Structures are given as C-alpha cells and as structure tokens.
C-alpha positions in Angstrom: 0.0 0.0 0.0 2.8 2.5 0.8 4.9 1.9 -2.3 2.8 4.7 -3.8 1.9 7.9 -2.1 -1.8 8.1 -1.0 -3.3 11.0 -2.9 -4.0 14.2 -1.0 -7.8 13.8 -1.3 -7.7 10.2 0.1 -5.4 11.3 2.9 -8.0 14.0 3.9 -10.7 11.4 3.8 -8.8 9.0 6.1 -8.4 11.8 8.7 -12.1 12.7 8.3 -13.2 9.1 8.8 -10.9 8.6 11.8 -12.4 11.7 13.5 -15.9 10.7 12.5 -15.4 7.2 14.0 -14.2 8.7 17.3 -17.2 11.1 17.3 -19.5 8.2 16.6 -17.9 6.3 19.4 -18.6 9.1 21.8 -22.3 9.1 20.8 -22.9 5.4 20.1 -20.1 3.5 21.9 -19.1 1.7 18.7 -16.9 2.5 15.7 -18.4 4.1 12.6 -19.4 1.6 10.0 -18.0 2.5 6.6 -18.8 1.1 3.2 -15.4 0.7 1.4 -17.1 0.7 -2.0 -18.3 4.2 -1.4 -14.7 5.3 -1.3 -13.0 3.1 -3.9 -9.4 3.2 -5.0 -6.7 2.7 -2.4 -9.1 3.2 0.5 -11.2 0.1 -0.5 -8.1 -2.2 -1.0 -6.7 -4.2 1.9 -4.5 -2.1 4.1 -2.9 -2.2 7.6 -2.9 0.9 9.8 -2.1 2.4 13.2 -4.0 5.4 14.5 -2.1 7.5 17.1 -4.0 10.1 19.1 -2.4 13.1 20.9 -3.5 16.0 23.0 -1.0 18.8 23.1 1.7 16.5 21.7 1.1 14.0 24.5 0.1 10.4 23.6 -3.6 9.7 24.2 -3.9 6.4 22.5 -2.4 4.3 19.7 -3.9 1.1 18.2 -3.3 -0.7 15.0 -2.5 -3.9 13.2 0.6 -5.0 11.3 -1.3 -7.1 8.8 -4.3 -6.0 6.7 -7.6 -7.1 8.2 -9.9 -5.6 5.5 -10.1 -2.4 3.4 -7.9 0.4 4.6 -10.8 2.8 5.2 -12.4 0.2 7.6 -9.0 -0.4 9.3 -8.7 3.3 10.0 -12.2 3.6 11.3 -11.8 0.6 13.7 -8.3 1.7 14.9 -9.3 5.3 15.5 -12.2 4.1 17.7 -10.0 1.6 19.5 -7.2 4.2 20.1 -9.8 6.5 21.6 -11.7 4.0 23.7 -9.9 0.7 24.0 -6.2 1.5 24.5 -5.5 -0.2 27.9 -3.0 2.5 28.9 -5.7 5.2 29.0 -9.3 5.9 30.2 -11.8 6.2 27.4 -11.7 9.5 25.6 -14.1 12.2 26.8 -16.0 14.8 24.9 -13.8 17.7 26.1 -10.7 15.8 25.0 -12.2 15.1 21.6 -12.2 18.9 20.7 -8.4 19.0 21.4 -7.5 15.8 19.7 -4.7 15.4 17.1 -5.0 12.4 14.8 -2.1 10.7 13.1 -2.5 7.7 10.8 0.3 5.3 9.7 -0.4 3.3 6.7 1.9 0.3 6.7 3.7 -1.5 3.9 3.6 -5.3 4.0 6.2 -6.6 6.5 9.1 -8.5 5.0 11.4 -10.9 6.9 14.9 -9.7 7.5 17.9 -12.0 7.1 20.7 -11.6 9.7 23.5 -13.7 11.2 23.5 -12.0 14.6 22.1 -9.1 16.6 25.0 -7.0 15.5 24.3 -7.9 11.9 20.7 -6.9 12.3 21.7 -3.5 13.9 23.9 -2.7 10.9 21.0 -3.2 8.6 18.5 -1.0 10.4 17.5 2.3 8.7 16.8 4.9 11.4 13.7 7.0 10.7 12.6 4.6 7.9 12.1 1.1 9.3 9.3 -0.1 11.5 10.1 -3.5 13.1 8.3 -6.5 14.3 10.3 -8.7 16.7 9.1 -12.2 17.5 10.7 -14.8 19.7 8.8 -17.7 21.0 5.5 -16.3 22.3 6.9 -12.8 22.6 6.0 -10.2 20.0 6.4 -6.4 19.7 6.5 -3.7 17.1 7.7 -0.1 16.8 6.5 2.2 14.1 9.1 4.2 12.3 8.0 7.3 14.3 9.6 5.7 17.4 13.0 6.6 15.9 12.2 10.2 16.9 12.5 9.3 20.6 15.0 6.4 20.2 17.3 7.5 17.4 20.1 5.0 17.9 19.7 1.5 16.5 20.9 -0.1 19.8 18.4 1.9 21.8 15.6 1.2 19.3 16.2 -2.6 19.3 16.7 -2.8 23.1 13.4 -1.0 23.8 11.6 -3.1 21.2 12.9 -6.2 23.1 11.4 -4.9 26.3 8.1 -4.1 24.6 8.0 -7.6 23.3 8.5 -9.0 26.8 12.2 -9.9 26.3 15.3 -8.9 28.4 17.1 -5.9 26.7 20.5 -7.6 27.2 19.6 -10.9 25.7 19.3 -12.0 22.1 17.0 -15.0 21.7 18.2 -17.7 19.3 14.8 -18.0 17.7 14.4 -14.3 17.0 12.6 -13.3 13.9 12.4 -9.7 12.6 10.2 -8.2 10.0 10.7 -4.8 8.5 8.0 -2.4 7.2 7.7 1.2 6.2 4.8 3.7 6.8 3.2 6.5 5.0 2.3 9.1 7.6 -0.9 11.1 7.5 -1.6 13.7 10.2 -3.4 16.8 11.1 
C-alpha cells in the first residue's frame, strides 16, 4: 500500500473518517461503519494501519494492526475508535478531550522478513527513521513504528526497547528471534 503515495484527497478522507469514527464512538459507543465501495481506490483495498491520538503532543492512544484485516478505510475507522476507547493505557476519551485531539495515521507496507546472522548484523541493517520493526521470539512479539526513531534515534536503543516491549530482556538475544521490516506512510493533522 505504501509503495505509492496516497493522494491528498484520500489522505484527507482518512483523517475525516478517523475523526468521525471517534465522534460516533462518543455518541454510540461503537466505531463508525463505513462502506469501502463508497470510497473506492486505495481506500477500498486491503491495508494495515495504526492510529495515534495526541493531545498537546502527549500520547492519548495508539492502536493498530501490522497485517491488513480488510479495506484500509475500515481499518482506520476501527483503529481510530480503538485508540480513543480501548487502549488499555488510558481511560476512554471524553467529549472535552475530543475537541483538542490530534490524529495521526500510519499506513503500513507489507512486513518483510529480514535476514541476519547475529544481533550486531541486524543492527547494521537498520535504517533509522525509515524502518518499522516487528520482533518475534517464542510467544513474545512487539512492534515499533518508524516514528519511534524520533525518541529512540540510535539502532541499539531502538532494538533494546523493542525487546522490552515484546517481553524480552534488553541484554539478551533469543536464538529463535525473527524480525520483519516495514515502512509507513504518515498522515496527520
């Protein structure tokens, strides 16, 4: 999905649908139902997304999926609602917060497995500011969007904190580690 830029009009529609889904959630306690055929194009094709919510640059919710689970427009509507009301780190969004809410959407490319001989080899291959990563080892799994490079700019920091997020010790490298790389197209207000 992200190998091509999403046209400006469709980017605007994604933000509008995310905001409408959150507003619908405040009123109806469920995400906005959208008909992907009414939008067509890239919005109706399968796509994976994350929706990040902020108030005055402070995180207020972030939910998404690495793999497409239906049309992109539906993914954004579901994830916007979930980021506002189902992120376990936060209480459900309130009406006063909604008026101050900033919405950012990350449209993900398909994750591709990386090949590496060691943790050091993997670190050399990372592209700060570009790569989103999925780390899997046994039953542990975690992901960082490319935007996380803004707060963890060094590859070692980025990988160590991803290990922690996945439930692994930051100083250990599991023998069964699997890493997938993806990129994002960022859309924000």
